mmCIF file of the N, C-alpha and C atoms, coordinates in Angstrom:
data_MODEL
# 
_entry.id   MODEL 
# 
loop_
_atom_site.group_PDB 
_atom_site.id 
_atom_site.type_symbol 
_atom_site.label_atom_id 
_atom_site.label_alt_id 
_atom_site.label_comp_id 
_atom_site.label_asym_id 
_atom_site.label_entity_id 
_atom_site.label_seq_id 
_atom_site.pdbx_PDB_ins_code 
_atom_site.Cartn_x 
_atom_site.Cartn_y 
_atom_site.Cartn_z 
_atom_site.occupancy 
_atom_site.B_iso_or_equiv 
_atom_site.pdbx_formal_charge 
_atom_site.auth_seq_id 
_atom_site.auth_comp_id 
_atom_site.auth_asym_id 
_atom_site.auth_atom_id 
_atom_site.pdbx_PDB_model_num 
ATOM 1   N N  . MET A 1 1  ? 7.615  -66.470 -52.321 1.00 0.00 ? 1  MET A N  1 
ATOM 2   C CA . MET A 1 1  ? 8.968  -66.422 -52.546 1.00 0.00 ? 1  MET A CA 1 
ATOM 3   C C  . MET A 1 1  ? 9.107  -65.985 -53.927 1.00 0.00 ? 1  MET A C  1 
ATOM 4   N N  . GLN A 1 2  ? 8.204  -66.427 -54.909 1.00 0.00 ? 2  GLN A N  1 
ATOM 5   C CA . GLN A 1 2  ? 8.268  -66.159 -56.394 1.00 0.00 ? 2  GLN A CA 1 
ATOM 6   C C  . GLN A 1 2  ? 8.052  -64.658 -56.710 1.00 0.00 ? 2  GLN A C  1 
ATOM 7   N N  . HIS A 1 3  ? 7.242  -64.180 -55.894 1.00 0.00 ? 3  HIS A N  1 
ATOM 8   C CA . HIS A 1 3  ? 7.093  -62.708 -56.140 1.00 0.00 ? 3  HIS A CA 1 
ATOM 9   C C  . HIS A 1 3  ? 8.223  -61.943 -55.610 1.00 0.00 ? 3  HIS A C  1 
ATOM 10  N N  . HIS A 1 4  ? 9.127  -62.331 -54.665 1.00 0.00 ? 4  HIS A N  1 
ATOM 11  C CA . HIS A 1 4  ? 10.328 -61.570 -54.222 1.00 0.00 ? 4  HIS A CA 1 
ATOM 12  C C  . HIS A 1 4  ? 11.485 -61.735 -55.724 1.00 0.00 ? 4  HIS A C  1 
ATOM 13  N N  . PHE A 1 5  ? 11.361 -62.890 -56.069 1.00 0.00 ? 5  PHE A N  1 
ATOM 14  C CA . PHE A 1 5  ? 12.406 -63.214 -57.224 1.00 0.00 ? 5  PHE A CA 1 
ATOM 15  C C  . PHE A 1 5  ? 11.806 -62.193 -58.266 1.00 0.00 ? 5  PHE A C  1 
ATOM 16  N N  . ALA A 1 6  ? 10.718 -62.129 -58.643 1.00 0.00 ? 6  ALA A N  1 
ATOM 17  C CA . ALA A 1 6  ? 10.019 -61.467 -59.577 1.00 0.00 ? 6  ALA A CA 1 
ATOM 18  C C  . ALA A 1 6  ? 10.314 -59.876 -59.497 1.00 0.00 ? 6  ALA A C  1 
ATOM 19  N N  . TYR A 1 7  ? 10.288 -59.420 -58.511 1.00 0.00 ? 7  TYR A N  1 
ATOM 20  C CA . TYR A 1 7  ? 10.502 -58.050 -58.032 1.00 0.00 ? 7  TYR A CA 1 
ATOM 21  C C  . TYR A 1 7  ? 12.113 -57.769 -58.466 1.00 0.00 ? 7  TYR A C  1 
ATOM 22  N N  . ILE A 1 8  ? 12.918 -58.664 -57.899 1.00 0.00 ? 8  ILE A N  1 
ATOM 23  C CA . ILE A 1 8  ? 14.217 -58.692 -57.854 1.00 0.00 ? 8  ILE A CA 1 
ATOM 24  C C  . ILE A 1 8  ? 14.675 -58.646 -59.601 1.00 0.00 ? 8  ILE A C  1 
ATOM 25  N N  . GLU A 1 9  ? 14.199 -59.445 -60.219 1.00 0.00 ? 9  GLU A N  1 
ATOM 26  C CA . GLU A 1 9  ? 14.400 -59.388 -61.620 1.00 0.00 ? 9  GLU A CA 1 
ATOM 27  C C  . GLU A 1 9  ? 13.805 -58.016 -62.229 1.00 0.00 ? 9  GLU A C  1 
ATOM 28  N N  . SER A 1 10 ? 12.832 -57.584 -61.739 1.00 0.00 ? 10 SER A N  1 
ATOM 29  C CA . SER A 1 10 ? 12.358 -56.398 -62.463 1.00 0.00 ? 10 SER A CA 1 
ATOM 30  C C  . SER A 1 10 ? 13.102 -55.106 -62.241 1.00 0.00 ? 10 SER A C  1 
ATOM 31  N N  . ILE A 1 11 ? 13.869 -55.163 -61.096 1.00 0.00 ? 11 ILE A N  1 
ATOM 32  C CA . ILE A 1 11 ? 14.830 -53.900 -60.846 1.00 0.00 ? 11 ILE A CA 1 
ATOM 33  C C  . ILE A 1 11 ? 16.467 -54.268 -60.983 1.00 0.00 ? 11 ILE A C  1 
ATOM 34  N N  . THR A 1 12 ? 16.575 -55.535 -61.794 1.00 0.00 ? 12 THR A N  1 
ATOM 35  C CA . THR A 1 12 ? 18.147 -55.709 -61.857 1.00 0.00 ? 12 THR A CA 1 
ATOM 36  C C  . THR A 1 12 ? 18.274 -56.070 -63.344 1.00 0.00 ? 12 THR A C  1 
ATOM 37  N N  . ASP A 1 13 ? 19.454 -55.608 -63.895 1.00 0.00 ? 13 ASP A N  1 
ATOM 38  C CA . ASP A 1 13 ? 19.866 -55.918 -65.289 1.00 0.00 ? 13 ASP A CA 1 
ATOM 39  C C  . ASP A 1 13 ? 20.534 -57.322 -65.346 1.00 0.00 ? 13 ASP A C  1 
ATOM 40  N N  . THR A 1 14 ? 20.400 -58.073 -66.119 1.00 0.00 ? 14 THR A N  1 
ATOM 41  C CA . THR A 1 14 ? 21.080 -59.325 -66.495 1.00 0.00 ? 14 THR A CA 1 
ATOM 42  C C  . THR A 1 14 ? 22.011 -58.993 -67.440 1.00 0.00 ? 14 THR A C  1 
ATOM 43  N N  . VAL A 1 15 ? 23.251 -59.452 -67.223 1.00 0.00 ? 15 VAL A N  1 
ATOM 44  C CA . VAL A 1 15 ? 24.093 -59.113 -68.279 1.00 0.00 ? 15 VAL A CA 1 
ATOM 45  C C  . VAL A 1 15 ? 24.900 -60.535 -68.682 1.00 0.00 ? 15 VAL A C  1 
ATOM 46  N N  . PRO A 1 16 ? 24.630 -60.689 -69.997 1.00 0.00 ? 16 PRO A N  1 
ATOM 47  C CA . PRO A 1 16 ? 25.315 -62.110 -70.453 1.00 0.00 ? 16 PRO A CA 1 
ATOM 48  C C  . PRO A 1 16 ? 26.985 -62.027 -70.532 1.00 0.00 ? 16 PRO A C  1 
ATOM 49  N N  . LEU A 1 17 ? 27.372 -63.180 -70.110 1.00 0.00 ? 17 LEU A N  1 
ATOM 50  C CA . LEU A 1 17 ? 28.869 -63.496 -70.154 1.00 0.00 ? 17 LEU A CA 1 
ATOM 51  C C  . LEU A 1 17 ? 29.412 -63.882 -71.526 1.00 0.00 ? 17 LEU A C  1 
ATOM 52  N N  . ASP A 1 18 ? 29.522 -62.773 -72.352 1.00 0.00 ? 18 ASP A N  1 
ATOM 53  C CA . ASP A 1 18 ? 29.934 -63.115 -73.708 1.00 0.00 ? 18 ASP A CA 1 
ATOM 54  C C  . ASP A 1 18 ? 31.597 -63.259 -73.657 1.00 0.00 ? 18 ASP A C  1 
ATOM 55  N N  . GLY A 1 19 ? 32.015 -63.434 -75.016 1.00 0.00 ? 19 GLY A N  1 
ATOM 56  C CA . GLY A 1 19 ? 33.547 -63.424 -74.978 1.00 0.00 ? 19 GLY A CA 1 
ATOM 57  C C  . GLY A 1 19 ? 34.446 -62.296 -74.715 1.00 0.00 ? 19 GLY A C  1 
ATOM 58  N N  . GLY A 1 20 ? 34.075 -61.219 -74.901 1.00 0.00 ? 20 GLY A N  1 
ATOM 59  C CA . GLY A 1 20 ? 34.660 -59.827 -74.420 1.00 0.00 ? 20 GLY A CA 1 
ATOM 60  C C  . GLY A 1 20 ? 34.428 -59.552 -73.045 1.00 0.00 ? 20 GLY A C  1 
ATOM 61  N N  . LEU A 1 21 ? 33.418 -59.768 -72.389 1.00 0.00 ? 21 LEU A N  1 
ATOM 62  C CA . LEU A 1 21 ? 33.275 -59.798 -70.766 1.00 0.00 ? 21 LEU A CA 1 
ATOM 63  C C  . LEU A 1 21 ? 34.081 -60.886 -70.046 1.00 0.00 ? 21 LEU A C  1 
ATOM 64  N N  . ALA A 1 22 ? 34.141 -62.122 -70.582 1.00 0.00 ? 22 ALA A N  1 
ATOM 65  C CA . ALA A 1 22 ? 34.808 -63.195 -70.230 1.00 0.00 ? 22 ALA A CA 1 
ATOM 66  C C  . ALA A 1 22 ? 36.486 -63.021 -70.226 1.00 0.00 ? 22 ALA A C  1 
ATOM 67  N N  . LEU A 1 23 ? 36.996 -62.352 -71.285 1.00 0.00 ? 23 LEU A N  1 
ATOM 68  C CA . LEU A 1 23 ? 38.294 -61.928 -71.380 1.00 0.00 ? 23 LEU A CA 1 
ATOM 69  C C  . LEU A 1 23 ? 38.651 -60.891 -70.333 1.00 0.00 ? 23 LEU A C  1 
ATOM 70  N N  . LYS A 1 24 ? 37.776 -59.796 -70.235 1.00 0.00 ? 24 LYS A N  1 
ATOM 71  C CA . LYS A 1 24 ? 38.083 -58.908 -68.879 1.00 0.00 ? 24 LYS A CA 1 
ATOM 72  C C  . LYS A 1 24 ? 37.865 -59.387 -67.667 1.00 0.00 ? 24 LYS A C  1 
ATOM 73  N N  . ALA A 1 25 ? 37.111 -60.269 -67.626 1.00 0.00 ? 25 ALA A N  1 
ATOM 74  C CA . ALA A 1 25 ? 37.201 -61.087 -66.145 1.00 0.00 ? 25 ALA A CA 1 
ATOM 75  C C  . ALA A 1 25 ? 38.427 -61.707 -66.074 1.00 0.00 ? 25 ALA A C  1 
ATOM 76  N N  . GLY A 1 26 ? 38.918 -62.441 -66.970 1.00 0.00 ? 26 GLY A N  1 
ATOM 77  C CA . GLY A 1 26 ? 40.187 -63.171 -66.826 1.00 0.00 ? 26 GLY A CA 1 
ATOM 78  C C  . GLY A 1 26 ? 41.337 -62.220 -66.674 1.00 0.00 ? 26 GLY A C  1 
ATOM 79  N N  . GLU A 1 27 ? 41.290 -61.072 -67.445 1.00 0.00 ? 27 GLU A N  1 
ATOM 80  C CA . GLU A 1 27 ? 42.473 -60.065 -67.033 1.00 0.00 ? 27 GLU A CA 1 
ATOM 81  C C  . GLU A 1 27 ? 42.183 -59.576 -65.640 1.00 0.00 ? 27 GLU A C  1 
ATOM 82  N N  . THR A 1 28 ? 41.038 -59.135 -65.079 1.00 0.00 ? 28 THR A N  1 
ATOM 83  C CA . THR A 1 28 ? 40.716 -58.708 -63.681 1.00 0.00 ? 28 THR A CA 1 
ATOM 84  C C  . THR A 1 28 ? 41.282 -59.945 -62.860 1.00 0.00 ? 28 THR A C  1 
ATOM 85  N N  . ASP A 1 29 ? 40.876 -61.076 -62.920 1.00 0.00 ? 29 ASP A N  1 
ATOM 86  C CA . ASP A 1 29 ? 41.314 -62.199 -62.120 1.00 0.00 ? 29 ASP A CA 1 
ATOM 87  C C  . ASP A 1 29 ? 42.981 -62.279 -62.112 1.00 0.00 ? 29 ASP A C  1 
ATOM 88  N N  . PHE A 1 30 ? 43.757 -62.261 -63.212 1.00 0.00 ? 30 PHE A N  1 
ATOM 89  C CA . PHE A 1 30 ? 44.906 -62.349 -63.210 1.00 0.00 ? 30 PHE A CA 1 
ATOM 90  C C  . PHE A 1 30 ? 45.535 -61.152 -62.248 1.00 0.00 ? 30 PHE A C  1 
ATOM 91  N N  . LEU A 1 31 ? 45.111 -59.984 -62.351 1.00 0.00 ? 31 LEU A N  1 
ATOM 92  C CA . LEU A 1 31 ? 45.515 -58.760 -61.676 1.00 0.00 ? 31 LEU A CA 1 
ATOM 93  C C  . LEU A 1 31 ? 45.393 -58.830 -60.255 1.00 0.00 ? 31 LEU A C  1 
ATOM 94  N N  . MET A 1 32 ? 43.905 -59.080 -59.857 1.00 0.00 ? 32 MET A N  1 
ATOM 95  C CA . MET A 1 32 ? 43.500 -59.030 -58.503 1.00 0.00 ? 32 MET A CA 1 
ATOM 96  C C  . MET A 1 32 ? 44.207 -60.169 -57.797 1.00 0.00 ? 32 MET A C  1 
ATOM 97  N N  . LYS A 1 33 ? 44.457 -61.417 -58.194 1.00 0.00 ? 33 LYS A N  1 
ATOM 98  C CA . LYS A 1 33 ? 44.942 -62.472 -57.553 1.00 0.00 ? 33 LYS A CA 1 
ATOM 99  C C  . LYS A 1 33 ? 46.581 -62.235 -57.095 1.00 0.00 ? 33 LYS A C  1 
ATOM 100 N N  . LYS A 1 34 ? 47.127 -61.102 -57.762 1.00 0.00 ? 34 LYS A N  1 
ATOM 101 C CA . LYS A 1 34 ? 48.457 -60.577 -57.082 1.00 0.00 ? 34 LYS A CA 1 
ATOM 102 C C  . LYS A 1 34 ? 48.345 -59.714 -56.137 1.00 0.00 ? 34 LYS A C  1 
ATOM 103 N N  . ARG A 1 35 ? 47.105 -59.183 -55.866 1.00 0.00 ? 35 ARG A N  1 
ATOM 104 C CA . ARG A 1 35 ? 46.895 -58.023 -55.128 1.00 0.00 ? 35 ARG A CA 1 
ATOM 105 C C  . ARG A 1 35 ? 46.255 -58.443 -53.627 1.00 0.00 ? 35 ARG A C  1 
ATOM 106 N N  . ILE A 1 36 ? 45.136 -59.264 -54.053 1.00 0.00 ? 36 ILE A N  1 
ATOM 107 C CA . ILE A 1 36 ? 44.349 -59.825 -52.771 1.00 0.00 ? 36 ILE A CA 1 
ATOM 108 C C  . ILE A 1 36 ? 44.426 -61.198 -52.644 1.00 0.00 ? 36 ILE A C  1 
ATOM 109 N N  . ILE A 1 37 ? 44.863 -61.972 -51.481 1.00 0.00 ? 37 ILE A N  1 
ATOM 110 C CA . ILE A 1 37 ? 44.957 -63.166 -51.137 1.00 0.00 ? 37 ILE A CA 1 
ATOM 111 C C  . ILE A 1 37 ? 43.387 -64.002 -51.174 1.00 0.00 ? 37 ILE A C  1 
ATOM 112 N N  . GLY A 1 38 ? 43.308 -64.943 -51.891 1.00 0.00 ? 38 GLY A N  1 
ATOM 113 C CA . GLY A 1 38 ? 42.094 -65.729 -51.821 1.00 0.00 ? 38 GLY A CA 1 
ATOM 114 C C  . GLY A 1 38 ? 41.007 -65.029 -52.790 1.00 0.00 ? 38 GLY A C  1 
ATOM 115 N N  . TRP A 1 39 ? 41.463 -64.311 -53.744 1.00 0.00 ? 39 TRP A N  1 
ATOM 116 C CA . TRP A 1 39 ? 40.464 -63.529 -54.726 1.00 0.00 ? 39 TRP A CA 1 
ATOM 117 C C  . TRP A 1 39 ? 39.955 -64.610 -55.598 1.00 0.00 ? 39 TRP A C  1 
ATOM 118 N N  . PRO A 1 40 ? 38.556 -64.705 -55.677 1.00 0.00 ? 40 PRO A N  1 
ATOM 119 C CA . PRO A 1 40 ? 38.076 -65.846 -56.535 1.00 0.00 ? 40 PRO A CA 1 
ATOM 120 C C  . PRO A 1 40 ? 37.590 -65.358 -57.782 1.00 0.00 ? 40 PRO A C  1 
ATOM 121 N N  . LEU A 1 41 ? 37.611 -66.294 -58.705 1.00 0.00 ? 41 LEU A N  1 
ATOM 122 C CA . LEU A 1 41 ? 37.201 -65.916 -60.208 1.00 0.00 ? 41 LEU A CA 1 
ATOM 123 C C  . LEU A 1 41 ? 35.897 -65.370 -60.241 1.00 0.00 ? 41 LEU A C  1 
ATOM 124 N N  . THR A 1 42 ? 34.919 -65.739 -59.325 1.00 0.00 ? 42 THR A N  1 
ATOM 125 C CA . THR A 1 42 ? 33.518 -65.132 -59.278 1.00 0.00 ? 42 THR A CA 1 
ATOM 126 C C  . THR A 1 42 ? 33.765 -63.738 -59.073 1.00 0.00 ? 42 THR A C  1 
ATOM 127 N N  . ASP A 1 43 ? 34.427 -63.164 -58.129 1.00 0.00 ? 43 ASP A N  1 
ATOM 128 C CA . ASP A 1 43 ? 34.599 -61.690 -57.936 1.00 0.00 ? 43 ASP A CA 1 
ATOM 129 C C  . ASP A 1 43 ? 35.010 -61.074 -59.036 1.00 0.00 ? 43 ASP A C  1 
ATOM 130 N N  . SER A 1 44 ? 35.972 -61.670 -59.781 1.00 0.00 ? 44 SER A N  1 
ATOM 131 C CA . SER A 1 44 ? 36.443 -61.082 -60.828 1.00 0.00 ? 44 SER A CA 1 
ATOM 132 C C  . SER A 1 44 ? 35.358 -60.793 -62.220 1.00 0.00 ? 44 SER A C  1 
ATOM 133 N N  . VAL A 1 45 ? 34.341 -61.747 -62.246 1.00 0.00 ? 45 VAL A N  1 
ATOM 134 C CA . VAL A 1 45 ? 33.361 -61.591 -63.262 1.00 0.00 ? 45 VAL A CA 1 
ATOM 135 C C  . VAL A 1 45 ? 32.399 -60.494 -62.757 1.00 0.00 ? 45 VAL A C  1 
ATOM 136 N N  . ILE A 1 46 ? 32.184 -60.471 -61.143 1.00 0.00 ? 46 ILE A N  1 
ATOM 137 C CA . ILE A 1 46 ? 31.321 -59.340 -60.734 1.00 0.00 ? 46 ILE A CA 1 
ATOM 138 C C  . ILE A 1 46 ? 31.952 -57.888 -61.077 1.00 0.00 ? 46 ILE A C  1 
ATOM 139 N N  . TYR A 1 47 ? 33.229 -57.893 -60.611 1.00 0.00 ? 47 TYR A N  1 
ATOM 140 C CA . TYR A 1 47 ? 33.888 -56.572 -60.694 1.00 0.00 ? 47 TYR A CA 1 
ATOM 141 C C  . TYR A 1 47 ? 34.129 -56.214 -62.178 1.00 0.00 ? 47 TYR A C  1 
ATOM 142 N N  . ALA A 1 48 ? 34.428 -57.114 -63.002 1.00 0.00 ? 48 ALA A N  1 
ATOM 143 C CA . ALA A 1 48 ? 34.658 -56.677 -64.394 1.00 0.00 ? 48 ALA A CA 1 
ATOM 144 C C  . ALA A 1 48 ? 33.222 -56.401 -65.247 1.00 0.00 ? 48 ALA A C  1 
ATOM 145 N N  . THR A 1 49 ? 32.223 -56.952 -64.895 1.00 0.00 ? 49 THR A N  1 
ATOM 146 C CA . THR A 1 49 ? 30.843 -56.772 -65.327 1.00 0.00 ? 49 THR A CA 1 
ATOM 147 C C  . THR A 1 49 ? 30.406 -55.512 -64.919 1.00 0.00 ? 49 THR A C  1 
ATOM 148 N N  . ALA A 1 50 ? 30.515 -54.917 -63.760 1.00 0.00 ? 50 ALA A N  1 
ATOM 149 C CA . ALA A 1 50 ? 30.373 -53.700 -63.055 1.00 0.00 ? 50 ALA A CA 1 
ATOM 150 C C  . ALA A 1 50 ? 31.197 -52.603 -63.665 1.00 0.00 ? 50 ALA A C  1 
ATOM 151 N N  . ARG A 1 51 ? 32.350 -52.700 -64.129 1.00 0.00 ? 51 ARG A N  1 
ATOM 152 C CA . ARG A 1 51 ? 33.341 -51.685 -64.542 1.00 0.00 ? 51 ARG A CA 1 
ATOM 153 C C  . ARG A 1 51 ? 32.907 -51.664 -66.111 1.00 0.00 ? 51 ARG A C  1 
ATOM 154 N N  . PHE A 1 52 ? 32.684 -52.699 -66.808 1.00 0.00 ? 52 PHE A N  1 
ATOM 155 C CA . PHE A 1 52 ? 32.232 -52.655 -68.069 1.00 0.00 ? 52 PHE A CA 1 
ATOM 156 C C  . PHE A 1 52 ? 30.779 -51.755 -68.386 1.00 0.00 ? 52 PHE A C  1 
ATOM 157 N N  . ARG A 1 53 ? 30.067 -51.886 -67.295 1.00 0.00 ? 53 ARG A N  1 
ATOM 158 C CA . ARG A 1 53 ? 28.849 -51.387 -67.463 1.00 0.00 ? 53 ARG A CA 1 
ATOM 159 C C  . ARG A 1 53 ? 28.621 -49.863 -66.810 1.00 0.00 ? 53 ARG A C  1 
ATOM 160 N N  . ALA A 1 54 ? 30.054 -49.565 -66.246 1.00 0.00 ? 54 ALA A N  1 
ATOM 161 C CA . ALA A 1 54 ? 30.024 -48.050 -65.548 1.00 0.00 ? 54 ALA A CA 1 
ATOM 162 C C  . ALA A 1 54 ? 29.090 -48.244 -64.376 1.00 0.00 ? 54 ALA A C  1 
ATOM 163 N N  . ALA A 1 55 ? 29.103 -49.321 -63.861 1.00 0.00 ? 55 ALA A N  1 
ATOM 164 C CA . ALA A 1 55 ? 28.351 -49.293 -62.470 1.00 0.00 ? 55 ALA A CA 1 
ATOM 165 C C  . ALA A 1 55 ? 29.342 -49.707 -61.324 1.00 0.00 ? 55 ALA A C  1 
ATOM 166 N N  . ARG A 1 56 ? 28.474 -49.722 -60.125 1.00 0.00 ? 56 ARG A N  1 
ATOM 167 C CA . ARG A 1 56 ? 29.352 -49.729 -58.964 1.00 0.00 ? 56 ARG A CA 1 
ATOM 168 C C  . ARG A 1 56 ? 28.949 -51.274 -58.314 1.00 0.00 ? 56 ARG A C  1 
ATOM 169 N N  . VAL A 1 57 ? 29.815 -51.827 -57.752 1.00 0.00 ? 57 VAL A N  1 
ATOM 170 C CA . VAL A 1 57 ? 29.627 -53.155 -56.961 1.00 0.00 ? 57 VAL A CA 1 
ATOM 171 C C  . VAL A 1 57 ? 29.188 -52.682 -55.347 1.00 0.00 ? 57 VAL A C  1 
ATOM 172 N N  . VAL A 1 58 ? 28.104 -52.966 -55.095 1.00 0.00 ? 58 VAL A N  1 
ATOM 173 C CA . VAL A 1 58 ? 27.525 -52.779 -53.710 1.00 0.00 ? 58 VAL A CA 1 
ATOM 174 C C  . VAL A 1 58 ? 27.338 -54.179 -52.811 1.00 0.00 ? 58 VAL A C  1 
ATOM 175 N N  . GLY A 1 59 ? 28.349 -54.051 -51.801 1.00 0.00 ? 59 GLY A N  1 
ATOM 176 C CA . GLY A 1 59 ? 27.904 -55.321 -50.938 1.00 0.00 ? 59 GLY A CA 1 
ATOM 177 C C  . GLY A 1 59 ? 29.048 -55.293 -49.970 1.00 0.00 ? 59 GLY A C  1 
ATOM 178 N N  . GLY A 1 60 ? 28.867 -56.442 -48.964 1.00 0.00 ? 60 GLY A N  1 
ATOM 179 C CA . GLY A 1 60 ? 29.839 -56.458 -48.035 1.00 0.00 ? 60 GLY A CA 1 
ATOM 180 C C  . GLY A 1 60 ? 31.060 -57.555 -47.909 1.00 0.00 ? 60 GLY A C  1 
ATOM 181 N N  . ASP A 1 61 ? 31.093 -58.147 -49.263 1.00 0.00 ? 61 ASP A N  1 
ATOM 182 C CA . ASP A 1 61 ? 32.342 -59.110 -49.416 1.00 0.00 ? 61 ASP A CA 1 
ATOM 183 C C  . ASP A 1 61 ? 33.831 -58.333 -49.063 1.00 0.00 ? 61 ASP A C  1 
ATOM 184 N N  . PRO A 1 62 ? 34.504 -58.795 -48.184 1.00 0.00 ? 62 PRO A N  1 
ATOM 185 C CA . PRO A 1 62 ? 35.688 -58.299 -47.955 1.00 0.00 ? 62 PRO A CA 1 
ATOM 186 C C  . PRO A 1 62 ? 36.805 -58.165 -48.839 1.00 0.00 ? 62 PRO A C  1 
ATOM 187 N N  . HIS A 1 63 ? 36.563 -58.954 -49.936 1.00 0.00 ? 63 HIS A N  1 
ATOM 188 C CA . HIS A 1 63 ? 37.519 -59.070 -51.058 1.00 0.00 ? 63 HIS A CA 1 
ATOM 189 C C  . HIS A 1 63 ? 37.335 -57.699 -51.779 1.00 0.00 ? 63 HIS A C  1 
ATOM 190 N N  . PHE A 1 64 ? 36.219 -56.818 -51.793 1.00 0.00 ? 64 PHE A N  1 
ATOM 191 C CA . PHE A 1 64 ? 35.939 -55.621 -52.538 1.00 0.00 ? 64 PHE A CA 1 
ATOM 192 C C  . PHE A 1 64 ? 36.071 -54.433 -51.725 1.00 0.00 ? 64 PHE A C  1 
ATOM 193 N N  . GLU A 1 65 ? 36.461 -54.548 -50.508 1.00 0.00 ? 65 GLU A N  1 
ATOM 194 C CA . GLU A 1 65 ? 36.656 -53.489 -49.503 1.00 0.00 ? 65 GLU A CA 1 
ATOM 195 C C  . GLU A 1 65 ? 37.993 -52.432 -50.080 1.00 0.00 ? 65 GLU A C  1 
ATOM 196 N N  . GLY A 1 66 ? 37.758 -51.295 -50.240 1.00 0.00 ? 66 GLY A N  1 
ATOM 197 C CA . GLY A 1 66 ? 38.800 -50.424 -50.683 1.00 0.00 ? 66 GLY A CA 1 
ATOM 198 C C  . GLY A 1 66 ? 38.984 -50.254 -52.207 1.00 0.00 ? 66 GLY A C  1 
ATOM 199 N N  . LEU A 1 67 ? 38.266 -51.264 -53.002 1.00 0.00 ? 67 LEU A N  1 
ATOM 200 C CA . LEU A 1 67 ? 38.396 -51.070 -54.397 1.00 0.00 ? 67 LEU A CA 1 
ATOM 201 C C  . LEU A 1 67 ? 37.650 -49.838 -55.044 1.00 0.00 ? 67 LEU A C  1 
ATOM 202 N N  . GLU A 1 68 ? 38.181 -49.360 -56.272 1.00 0.00 ? 68 GLU A N  1 
ATOM 203 C CA . GLU A 1 68 ? 37.527 -48.358 -56.990 1.00 0.00 ? 68 GLU A CA 1 
ATOM 204 C C  . GLU A 1 68 ? 36.236 -48.937 -57.640 1.00 0.00 ? 68 GLU A C  1 
ATOM 205 N N  . ASP A 1 69 ? 35.232 -48.002 -57.510 1.00 0.00 ? 69 ASP A N  1 
ATOM 206 C CA . ASP A 1 69 ? 33.799 -48.241 -58.018 1.00 0.00 ? 69 ASP A CA 1 
ATOM 207 C C  . ASP A 1 69 ? 33.008 -49.257 -56.959 1.00 0.00 ? 69 ASP A C  1 
ATOM 208 N N  . VAL A 1 70 ? 33.589 -49.359 -55.714 1.00 0.00 ? 70 VAL A N  1 
ATOM 209 C CA . VAL A 1 70 ? 32.854 -50.170 -54.905 1.00 0.00 ? 70 VAL A CA 1 
ATOM 210 C C  . VAL A 1 70 ? 32.180 -49.515 -53.833 1.00 0.00 ? 70 VAL A C  1 
ATOM 211 N N  . ILE A 1 71 ? 30.957 -49.535 -53.420 1.00 0.00 ? 71 ILE A N  1 
ATOM 212 C CA . ILE A 1 71 ? 30.336 -49.101 -52.225 1.00 0.00 ? 71 ILE A CA 1 
ATOM 213 C C  . ILE A 1 71 ? 30.197 -50.265 -51.315 1.00 0.00 ? 71 ILE A C  1 
ATOM 214 N N  . PHE A 1 72 ? 31.180 -50.147 -50.276 1.00 0.00 ? 72 PHE A N  1 
ATOM 215 C CA . PHE A 1 72 ? 31.222 -51.124 -49.253 1.00 0.00 ? 72 PHE A CA 1 
ATOM 216 C C  . PHE A 1 72 ? 30.230 -51.031 -47.982 1.00 0.00 ? 72 PHE A C  1 
ATOM 217 N N  . VAL A 1 73 ? 29.568 -51.966 -47.911 1.00 0.00 ? 73 VAL A N  1 
ATOM 218 C CA . VAL A 1 73 ? 28.612 -52.029 -46.668 1.00 0.00 ? 73 VAL A CA 1 
ATOM 219 C C  . VAL A 1 73 ? 28.804 -53.078 -45.717 1.00 0.00 ? 73 VAL A C  1 
ATOM 220 N N  . VAL A 1 74 ? 28.603 -52.822 -44.326 1.00 0.00 ? 74 VAL A N  1 
ATOM 221 C CA . VAL A 1 74 ? 29.112 -53.559 -43.469 1.00 0.00 ? 74 VAL A CA 1 
ATOM 222 C C  . VAL A 1 74 ? 27.654 -54.130 -42.949 1.00 0.00 ? 74 VAL A C  1 
# 
């Protein structure tokens, strides 16, 4: 199991949640809660981080379906 975690760490960027990113996540949370029922704060942190890094969110979480910069997989 440890080698799987080491591999994931080797291909993944860890982004610290600093004040600027936390503010963006809060703004994202405020806007998304108006658009999507049940939108969690965690998704705001993920989405704001991806947008800040000019990256995409890849996943199957239904909250992200149809959003900009998201690759939705089923």
